[in-house]
VOBA-1610 file (N, C-alpha, C; in pm, whole numbers, padded with zeros to 5 digits, always signed):
BEGIN
Met+00293-09295+04411Met+00173-09239+04451Met+00196-09240+04640Thr+00251-09333+04695Thr+00266-09345+04824Thr+00400-09364+04879Ser+00447-09329+05008Ser+00582-09388+05034Ser+00571-09425+05191His+00687-09480+05223His+00683-09546+05355His+00720-09434+05458Ser+00738-09327+05410Ser+00758-09204+05499Ser+00661-09150+05608His+00535-09198+05573His+00421-09141+05644His+00386-09261+05741Ser+00482-09294+05819Ser+00477-09380+05954Ser+00412-09326+06059Thr+00333-09385+06146Thr+00297-09330+06265Thr+00407-09339+06372Gly+00511-09431+06356Gly+00596-09422+06461Gly+00584-09549+06561Arg+00463-09581+06576Arg+00418-09704+06651Arg+00423-09833+06591Val+00483-09921+06654Val+00488-10063+06609Val+00381-10131+06650Arg+00319-10196+06560Arg+00207-10295+06577Arg+00225-10428+06526Gln+00218-10510+06628Gln+00264-10651+06573Gln+00152-10734+06528Ser+00025-10700+06577Ser-00100-10770+06553Ser-00191-10711+06440Pro-00250-10778+06377Pro-00333-10709+06286Pro-00447-10628+06316Pro-00512-10547+06245Pro-00631-10472+06284Pro-00727-10556+06339Thr-00842-10513+06439Thr-00949-10571+06469Thr-01066-10544+06374Ser-01035-10437+06278Ser-01147-10375+06204Ser-01094-10333+06088Ile-01176-10285+05956Ile-01140-10215+05862Ile-01152-10068+05892Ala-01246-10047+05994Ala-01251-09907+06042Ala-01109-09869+06116Glu-01083-09958+06200Glu-00940-09916+06301Glu-00829-09920+06168Leu-00813-09980+06090Leu-00717-09988+05975Leu-00716-09848+05897Arg-00826-09831+05874Arg-00843-09702+05798Arg-00797-09583+05884Ala-00834-09581+06001Ala-00783-09466+06087Ala-00637-09452+06127Val-00579-09554+06090Val-00436-09548+06121Val-00346-09547+05980Ala-00393-09599+05879Ala-00331-09603+05758Ala-00379-09522+05664Gln-00495-09467+05672Gln-00537-09366+05590Gln-00589-09217+05642Pro-00478-09186+05734Pro-00502-09057+05795Pro-00534-08929+05713Pro-00620-08826+05765Pro-00632-08700+05654Pro-00518-08662+05593Glu-00398-08665+05665Glu-00288-08590+05594Glu-00231-08694+05454Val-00272-08827+05452Val-00257-08904+05343Val-00368-08886+05249Arg-00485-08869+05282Arg-00626-08882+05183Arg-00610-08719+05147Leu-00547-08650+05193Leu-00584-08491+05126Leu-00465-08442+05081Arg-00340-08524+05050Arg-00242-08477+04986Arg-00293-08417+04843Ala-00215-08302+04809Ala-00254-08252+04673Ala-00189-08304+04578Asn-00060-08341+04563Asn+00020-08389+04475Asn+00053-08540+04475Ala+00052-08633+04592Ala+00112-08738+04596Ala+00002-08850+04543Glu-00123-08798+04568Glu-00223-08921+04529Glu-00279-08895+04402His-00264-09029+04298His-00303-09039+04196His-00476-09017+04182Trp-00532-08962+04070Trp-00683-08966+04097Trp-00781-09086+04099Thr-00709-09197+04059Thr-00776-09346+04080Thr-00748-09378+04233Ala-00675-09313+04314Ala-00692-09352+04458Ala-00805-09267+04528Ser-00825-09143+04473Ser-00952-09064+04539Ser-01071-09135+04483Leu-01067-09196+04351Leu-01179-09231+04288Leu-01254-09378+04349Tyr-01140-09478+04367Tyr-01189-09600+04424Tyr-01068-09686+04520Leu-00934-09654+04469Leu-00834-09739+04510Leu-00833-09725+04679Arg-00844-09600+04718Arg-00834-09590+04860Arg-00943-09672+04940Asp-01045-09680+04864Asp-01165-09750+04931Asp-01143-09906+04917Val-01060-09963+04827Val-01058-10105+04823Val-00949-10143+04882Ser-00832-10054+04903Ser-00709-10104+04936Ser-00697-10157+05089Pro-00781-10099+05199Pro-00772-10155+05332Pro-00803-10299+05307Tyr-00890-10357+05235Tyr-00915-10499+05234Tyr-00794-10601+05204Leu-00728-10545+05083Leu-00598-10595+05056Leu-00485-10580+05151Thr-00488-10465+05222Thr-00378-10440+05332Thr-00421-10529+05460Trp-00557-10555+05490Trp-00588-10633+05582Trp-00531-10778+05554Leu-00544-10819+05448Leu-00499-10960+05426Leu-00314-10969+05420Leu-00289-10869+05376Leu-00143-10846+05408Leu-00073-10846+05533Leu-00146-10779+05623Leu-00117-10780+05758Leu-00116-10900+05834Lys-00195-10992+05802Lys-00225-11140+05830Lys-00092-11230+05811Thr+00018-11170+05724Thr+00122-11243+05667Thr+00231-11175+05738Ser+00358-11239+05711Ser+00467-11175+05784Ser+00549-11075+05681Val+00476-11056+05538Val+00545-10971+05463Val+00569-10822+05508Thr+00670-10763+05480Thr+00712-10625+05529Thr+00651-10514+05421Ala+00659-10392+05466Ala+00617-10295+05372Ala+00694-10283+05258Asn+00843-10312+05263Asn+00926-10337+05153Asn+00896-10440+05074Gly+00861-10561+05125Gly+00798-10665+05049Gly+00687-10625+04962Val+00593-10552+05015Val+00459-10524+04939Val+00523-10423+04816Thr+00622-10354+04863Thr+00661-10259+04754Thr+00724-10328+04628Ala+00798-10433+04666Ala+00862-10531+04571Ala+00779-10579+04475Leu+00651-10617+04546Leu+00537-10703+04478Leu+00485-10574+04387Met+00478-10459+04418Met+00442-10350+04333Met+00533-10336+04219Ile+00656-10352+04224Ile+00757-10324+04124Ile+00715-10457+04006Leu+00697-10573+04071Leu+00684-10692+03994Leu+00541-10670+03906Val+00460-10608+03952Val+00312-10602+03872Val+00338-10500+03794Gly+00411-10369+03808Gly+00450-10276+03703Gly+00506-10328+03601Trp+00625-10430+03621Trp+00703-10484+03514Trp+00604-10563+03426Ser+00511-10633+03491Ser+00430-10732+03437Ser+00317-10660+03326Thr+00298-10543+03398Thr+00215-10461+03295Thr+00268-10405+03163Ala+00413-10382+03159Ala+00474-10371+03039Ala+00482-10485+02959Ala+00497-10596+03030Ala+00522-10720+02958Ala+00391-10772+02904Ala+00290-10738+02936Ala+00151-10772+02878Ala+00125-10719+02753Leu+00190-10587+02731Leu+00180-10520+02598Leu+00244-10600+02479Leu+00319-10670+02507Leu+00407-10771+02398Leu+00316-10885+02363Ile+00184-10900+02428Ile+00077-10990+02381Ile-00006-10902+02265Pro-00003-10946+02146Pro-00083-10882+02023Pro-00223-10876+02062Gly-00270-10781+01992Gly-00428-10767+01998Gly-00489-10682+02137Val-00619-10706+02139Val-00691-10634+02251Val-00633-10676+02380Trp-00639-10810+02382Trp-00628-10894+02512Trp-00503-10862+02592Gly-00410-10818+02519Gly-00274-10785+02573Gly-00265-10643+02622Ala-00344-10560+02566Ala-00366-10420+02611Ala-00470-10432+02737Leu-00585-10522+02732Leu-00673-10526+02835Leu-00599-10592+02960Leu-00521-10674+02965Leu-00464-10721+03089Leu-00351-10626+03120Ala-00290-10535+03035Ala-00203-10426+03082Ala-00276-10319+03162Leu-00393-10288+03109Leu-00495-10190+03174Leu-00541-10251+03304Phe-00561-10382+03318Phe-00598-10426+03459Phe-00468-10434+03552Leu-00353-10478+03504Leu-00234-10478+03582Leu-00197-10334+03621Gly-00205-10247+03546Gly-00185-10101+03591Gly-00270-10062+03688Gln-00385-10086+03691Gln-00465-10052+03794Gln-00421-10127+03924Leu-00380-10264+03899Leu-00358-10338+04031Leu-00213-10294+04099Gln-00128-10238+03997Gln+00012-10209+04057Gln-00039-10065+04171Met-00104-09988+04127Met-00163-09875+04185Met-00234-09896+04323Leu-00303-10030+04323Leu-00360-10071+04433Leu-00257-10122+04537Val-00161-10188+04474Val-00083-10243+04559Val+00027-10156+04624Asp+00043-10019+04558Asp+00117-09899+04592Asp+00074-09855+04702Cys-00086-09834+04694Cys-00150-09783+04821Cys-00121-09866+04940Cys-00108-10004+04928Cys-00109-10099+05033Cys+00024-10085+05096Asp+00138-10070+05018Asp+00275-10065+05077Asp+00274-09945+05205Gly+00222-09837+05168Gly+00213-09727+05263Gly+00157-09761+05396Glu+00018-09826+05341Glu-00088-09860+05450Glu-00012-09976+05538Val+00049-10064+05500Val+00112-10167+05597Val+00228-10090+05669Ala+00285-09991+05595Ala+00432-09918+05674Ala+00353-09825+05798Arg+00231-09783+05762Arg+00165-09679+05857Arg+00136-09769+05976Trp+00071-09887+05941Trp+00008-10002+06067Trp+00115-10042+06132Arg+00225-10088+06080Arg+00342-10145+06166Arg+00453-10066+06212Gly+00424-09921+06176Gly+00543-09837+06212Gly+00664-09860+06143Glu+00668-09895+06030Glu+00786-09929+05936Glu+00827-09800+05859Ser+00937-09747+05873Ser+00949-09634+05793Ser+01105-09623+05733Ser+01141-09624+05633Ser+01287-09615+05601Ser+01308-09556+05456Pro+01453-09524+05436Pro+01475-09445+05313Pro+01465-09558+05227Ala+01487-09693+05243Ala+01472-09829+05146Ala+01357-09848+05088Gly+01254-09812+05169Gly+01110-09820+05110Gly+01094-09699+05025Val+01131-09584+05063Val+01112-09468+04965Val+01181-09496+04818Phe+01290-09544+04840Phe+01385-09575+04715Phe+01324-09679+04639Leu+01259-09778+04684Leu+01192-09885+04622Leu+01086-09846+04548Asp+01025-09757+04608Asp+00894-09701+04558Asp+00913-09620+04412Lys+01019-09536+04445Lys+01104-09469+04323Lys+01120-09560+04202Val+01201-09671+04229Val+01239-09779+04158Val+01105-09847+04075Gly+01012-09855+04138Gly+00902-09910+04089Gly+00836-09844+03972His+00817-09705+04000His+00749-09599+03919His+00839-09563+03795Tyr+00957-09543+03814Tyr+01050-09487+03717Tyr+01069-09603+03629Ser+01096-09733+03669Ser+01113-09853+03576Ser+00972-09889+03514Thr+00873-09882+03566Thr+00758-09918+03495Thr+00709-09826+03393Glu+00727-09689+03451Glu+00669-09587+03339Glu+00757-09556+03217Ala+00907-09636+03236Ala+00986-09659+03105Ala+00967-09765+03038Leu+00939-09879+03112Leu+00915-09995+03041Leu+00787-10012+02929Ile+00696-09922+03000Ile+00570-09933+02906Ile+00585-09871+02771Pro+00632-09761+02762Pro+00642-09691+02650Pro+00733-09796+02543Ile+00838-09853+02620Ile+00921-09933+02538Ile+00850-10053+02470Ala+00767-10109+02561Ala+00683-10244+02512Ala+00576-10198+02404Phe+00546-10070+02440Phe+00428-09989+02346Phe+00507-10011+02188Gly+00616-09961+02188Gly+00705-09939+02072Gly+00721-10064+02005Ile+00768-10172+02068Ile+00774-10314+02015Ile+00649-10351+01948Arg+00531-10301+02047Arg+00387-10369+01994Arg+00378-10280+01836Ala+00413-10143+01851Ala+00379-10050+01730Ala+00474-10120+01603Ala+00577-10167+01627Ala+00666-10217+01512Ala+00607-10341+01470Ala+00503-10416+01549Ala+00448-10561+01491Ala+00567-10654+01495Tyr+00609-10661+01630Tyr+00701-10772+01633Tyr+00654-10919+01578Pro+00756-11013+01533Pro+00868-10971+01497Pro+00907-10887+01401Phe+01021-10802+01414Phe+01034-10703+01302Phe+01070-10756+01187Glu+01052-10713+01059Glu+01062-10754+00924Glu+01151-10650+00827Ser+01158-10529+00896Ser+01220-10450+00798Ser+01293-10348+00872Pro+01404-10277+00839Pro+01493-10177+00920Pro+01368-10055+00951Asp+01268-10052+00871Asp+01184-09937+00914Asp+01102-09959+01052Asp+01092-10087+01079Asp+01049-10106+01203Asp+01105-10057+01312Phe+01231-10020+01307Phe+01307-09992+01416Phe+01278-09819+01430Leu+01241-09754+01335Leu+01167-09650+01383Leu+01085-09630+01488Trp+00981-09739+01514Trp+00902-09723+01622Trp+00965-09746+01736Thr+01062-09842+01745Thr+01119-09892+01865Thr+01207-09759+01927Thr+01260-09681+01821Thr+01341-09575+01870Thr+01260-09448+01912Leu+01132-09438+01857Leu+01038-09348+01883Leu+01011-09361+02040Ala+00977-09513+02084Ala+00950-09548+02198Ala+01052-09519+02303Leu+01186-09539+02281Leu+01321-09522+02362Leu+01314-09387+02378Val+01267-09282+02273Val+01301-09136+02306Val+01180-09123+02423Leu+01041-09155+02381Leu+00946-09154+02474Leu+00979-09179+02617Ala+01031-09305+02641Ala+01061-09322+02763Ala+01173-09255+02830Leu+01278-09202+02760Leu+01379-09111+02815Leu+01294-08975+02856Val+01214-08931+02784Val+01166-08810+02784Val+01043-08824+02937Ile+00991-08932+02938Ile+00903-08974+03069Ile+00995-08961+03196Val+01108-09048+03168Val+01179-09051+03291Val+01220-08931+03346Leu+01301-08833+03236Leu+01338-08718+03270Leu+01245-08612+03344Asn+01103-08640+03300Asn+00990-08546+03337Asn+00984-08580+03497Lys+00976-08718+03509Lys+00959-08775+03674Lys+01050-08718+03740Ala+01192-08711+03685Ala+01302-08686+03769Ala+01317-08555+03816Leu+01243-08478+03722Leu+01257-08285+03761Leu+01210-08275+03899Asn+01087-08348+03948Asn+01038-08316+04090Asn+01136-08384+04186Asp+01215-08486+04179Asp+01307-08534+04254Asp+01425-08440+04230Met+01464-08399+04138Met+01583-08276+04134Met+01543-08164+04211Val+01403-08122+04238Val+01369-08007+04322Val+01423-08039+04468His+01393-08163+04494His+01401-08190+04649His+01553-08209+04681Val+01625-08245+04594Val+01766-08277+04611Val+01817-08133+04610Ala+01790-08047+04494Ala+01872-07915+04514Ala+01806-07846+04644Arg+01698-07856+04696Arg+01656-07796+04816Arg+01726-07854+04915Ala+01751-07983+04927Ala+01850-08035+05036Ala+01990-07998+05051Asn+02022-08005+04934Asn+02174-07940+04905Asn+02201-07776+04931Ala+02078-07718+04934Ala+02102-07576+04949Ala+02040-07565+05115Gly+02018-07684+05212Gly+01985-07652+05326Gly+01846-07604+05363Leu+01774-07612+05257Leu+01633-07582+05252Leu+01535-07666+05325Thr+01420-07616+05370Thr+01333-07713+05456Thr+01258-07793+05339Lys+01187-07929+05356Lys+01131-07995+05282Lys+01000-07927+05222Leu+00967-07952+05118Leu+00828-07867+05058Leu+00728-07930+05112Ala+00620-07855+05153Ala+00497-07897+05176Ala+00435-07943+05068Asp+00340-08046+05095Asp+00266-08102+04974Asp+00139-08036+04939Thr+00162-07913+04889Thr+00023-07816+04864Thr+00040-07762+04735Arg-00052-07730+04672Arg-00071-07669+04514Arg+00008-07531+04532Gly+00004-07460+04660Gly+00069-07327+04656Gly+00203-07329+04636Glu+00266-07461+04671Glu+00421-07450+04661Glu+00433-07462+04504Gln+00356-07568+04447Gln+00399-07577+04298Gln+00364-07471+04217Ala+00249-07397+04245Ala+00241-07291+04156Ala+00329-07187+04115Pro+00371-07145+03991Pro+00435-07043+03954Pro+00392-06897+04009Ala+00475-06798+04006Ala+00448-06692+04038Ala+00345-06620+03938Pro+00240-06530+03973Pro+00144-06482+03870Pro+00213-06420+03768Gly+00167-06462+03650Gly+00231-06403+03529Gly+00184-06487+03404Arg+00255-06489+03300Arg+00219-06543+03186Arg+00235-06711+03183Ile+00344-06738+03282Ile+00358-06896+03302Ile+00251-06937+03378Tyr+00190-06851+03484Tyr+00092-06892+03575Tyr-00015-06922+03501Gln-00071-06838+03389Gln-00181-06842+03320Gln-00179-06968+03229Leu-00060-07006+03170Leu-00046-07109+03082Leu-00060-07229+03158Arg-00025-07233+03301Arg-00041-07353+03381Arg-00191-07387+03405Arg-00255-07293+03432Arg-00403-07277+03449Arg-00476-07339+03319Leu-00438-07287+03209Leu-00482-07347+03091Leu-00450-07473+03050Ala-00328-07534+03102Ala-00309-07675+03083Ala-00399-07753+03161Arg-00466-07704+03253Arg-00569-07789+03337Arg-00689-07832+03259Phe-00706-07760+03150Phe-00824-07791+03045Phe-00801-07871+02932Val-00667-07900+02927Val-00595-07991+02827Val-00497-08030+02892Pro-00512-08146+02987Pro-00403-08203+03053Pro-00335-08312+02980Phe-00300-08266+02878Phe-00192-08391+02803Phe-00079-08425+02875His-00012-08331+02960His+00106-08368+03042His+00069-08490+03135Arg-00074-08517+03177Arg-00064-08635+03244Arg-00085-08768+03179Leu-00076-08772+03056Leu-00089-08896+02988Leu+00029-08997+02991Tyr+00133-08957+03071Tyr+00244-09058+03083Tyr+00266-09115+03204His+00165-09089+03280His+00165-09215+03412His+00120-09364+03362Ser+00169-09436+03415Ser+00127-09580+03386Ser-00034-09603+03358Val-00077-09554+03452Val-00237-09576+03431Val-00281-09502+03306Glu-00268-09389+03295Glu-00299-09305+03173Glu-00270-09369+03041Leu-00130-09402+03038Leu-00062-09477+02926Leu-00144-09622+02887Thr-00158-09702+02999Thr-00236-09839+02962Thr-00387-09791+02921Ile-00461-09695+02975Ile-00586-09658+02922Ile-00578-09629+02776Leu-00484-09546+02736Leu-00481-09457+02617Leu-00439-09594+02507Ile-00336-09692+02552Ile-00289-09781+02477Ile-00413-09906+02449Phe-00499-09905+02558Phe-00619-10007+02529Phe-00718-09949+02436Ala-00740-09823+02452Ala-00796-09742+02367Ala-00779-09762+02204Ser-00639-09745+02210Ser-00585-09757+02070Ser-00602-09902+01996Ala-00565-10006+02105Ala-00609-10124+02060Ala-00761-10174+02014Val-00860-10108+02073Val-01002-10118+02070Val-01014-10059+01906Ile-00963-09940+01893Ile-00973-09858+01768Ile-00910-09936+01648Gly-00792-09995+01679Gly-00708-10058+01592Gly-00768-10198+01559Arg-00868-10237+01607Arg-00925-10357+01552Arg-00998-10312+01439Phe-01054-10177+01406Phe-01128-10158+01290Phe-01024-10076+01189Val-00937-10001+01232Val-00866-09946+01129Val-00713-10017+01125Gly-00683-10108+01199Gly-00548-10176+01184Gly-00483-10140+01301Glu-00437-10241+01373Glu-00365-10264+01475Glu-00224-10151+01475Pro-00129-10217+01415Pro+00001-10133+01411Pro-00014-09983+01364Leu-00127-09967+01269Leu-00126-09821+01231Leu-00187-09730+01339Met-00271-09774+01401Met-00339-09709+01527Met-00244-09661+01655Asp-00164-09780+01672Asp-00059-09774+01765Asp+00061-09677+01720Arg+00081-09673+01598Arg+00204-09580+01539Arg+00150-09435+01539Ile+00008-09412+01515Ile-00044-09303+01509Ile-00035-09220+01658Val-00062-09316+01764Val-00057-09286+01921Val+00079-09266+01946Leu+00168-09324+01900Leu+00295-09313+01918Leu+00378-09188+01895Ile+00355-09157+01749Ile+00381-09037+01686Ile+00336-08906+01781Ala+00207-08923+01826Ala+00143-08812+01888Ala+00218-08807+02027Leu+00238-08901+02090Leu+00262-08897+02235Leu+00407-08847+02219Val+00525-08846+02142Val+00655-08809+02154Val+00669-08665+02161Pro+00622-08576+02056Pro+00625-08419+02089Pro+00550-08361+02201Leu+00417-08441+02229Leu+00358-08374+02336Leu+00442-08397+02461Ser+00515-08499+02466Ser+00584-08544+02580Ser+00707-08434+02601Leu+00762-08401+02484Leu+00884-08308+02491Leu+00835-08171+02540Leu+00699-08145+02492Leu+00635-08009+02529Leu+00609-08014+02690Ala+00535-08119+02736Ala+00530-08134+02877Ala+00657-08142+02945Leu+00759-08181+02905Leu+00878-08166+02968Leu+00929-08016+02969Val+00927-07951+02864Val+00958-07800+02858Val+00873-07727+02951Gly+00761-07756+02976Gly+00657-07671+03036Gly+00702-07727+03181His+00710-07830+03225His+00751-07897+03373His+00855-07822+03423Phe+00956-07800+03326Phe+01085-07731+03360Phe+01060-07590+03376Val+01007-07519+03287Val+00996-07365+03300Val+00901-07341+03427Ala+00783-07404+03465Ala+00709-07407+03574Ala+00776-07422+03692Ile+00878-07497+03704Ile+00945-07541+03823Ile+01025-07394+03866Met+01105-07358+03723Met+01193-07241+03739Met+01129-07107+03788Ala+01000-07108+03769Ala+00912-07003+03791Ala+00828-07011+03938Ser+00852-07109+03991Ser+00776-07137+04105Ser+00878-07118+04251Arg+00830-07106+04360Arg+00862-07100+04488Arg+00960-07210+04526Arg+00945-07311+04418Arg+01013-07449+04491Arg+01185-07422+04486Val+01210-07359+04398Val+01370-07348+04369Val+01422-07193+04412Arg+01317-07144+04508Arg+01375-06996+04548Arg+01409-07031+04694Ser+01526-06950+04734Ser+01563-06961+04886Ser+01485-06875+04972
//
C-alpha cells in the first residue's frame, strides 16, 4: 500500500511537535489521493490512526526499513494465526491483517518524516505483501484440510490452496511486470491515475466497468481474504468448519483464475504497455 519512494528529501532527526505537523509531512495530498496505491481501509480509518503509531515510532531509533520488517512479521503472523482452529484463529488473523496494513502505512510515514528513501525499502515492502498474500491461502488450505491430515483426500485442499497462492502471486506480479517492461523499453514511470489503468474504449472497457459492480477480483488481498475466512469460520460453526472452508476454497480458485486472465487482458488493452 505504501512505499519509501515518497520521501520529502529533507532529513529530520527530531520527532514532530504535534500530530498536525506529522500529518502535513507524512500524509501529503499526493499520498492521500493516490488512485491505485491506497487500500480502502486506509481511506476508511487507517490513515486517521497511523500518525499516532508513527509518532511513537519516531521517538525510537527504528528506521523506515525496520518498520517494514515489522510489517512483514505481522503479515506472516496473520497466516500463522489461521492454523489455530475455530473462530478464534480466524478472528486473530482478521485483527493481524488490519494491523499489518496499519504498520504498512507507518513505514512510509516514518520514511517521509526522516527523509529516508531507498530501493531496499520498496523491495522489502514488496516482499511483505507478496509473501503474506501467498502464505494466507496456504494456511487456509491447511485449515480446510482439518490438520492433522488423516487421509490422502485431505491433500486435495492443500493442493488447491497452493494453486490459489500461485495465482494470487502471479496476479500481483502482473503490475510489477508492467513497470519492468516500461523501464526496459525506456518509457517514463506510470502516473498513479485511473486513466493510465483504463483499457481503451471497447468491449474490454465495458467488462471492466461491469467488474466494479461485482469486484470479486479484490478478494485476494490479505485484508479481504482474512475477512472472508473469518466469515467462513462464523458460518462454519453452524454448518461445520471444514465443510464451509472447503466450499470457500473451491469457489476462490476458479474466480482467482478468472481475475488473473481479466487482469492480463486489461493490461494488454491499456495504455500502460503502449509506447
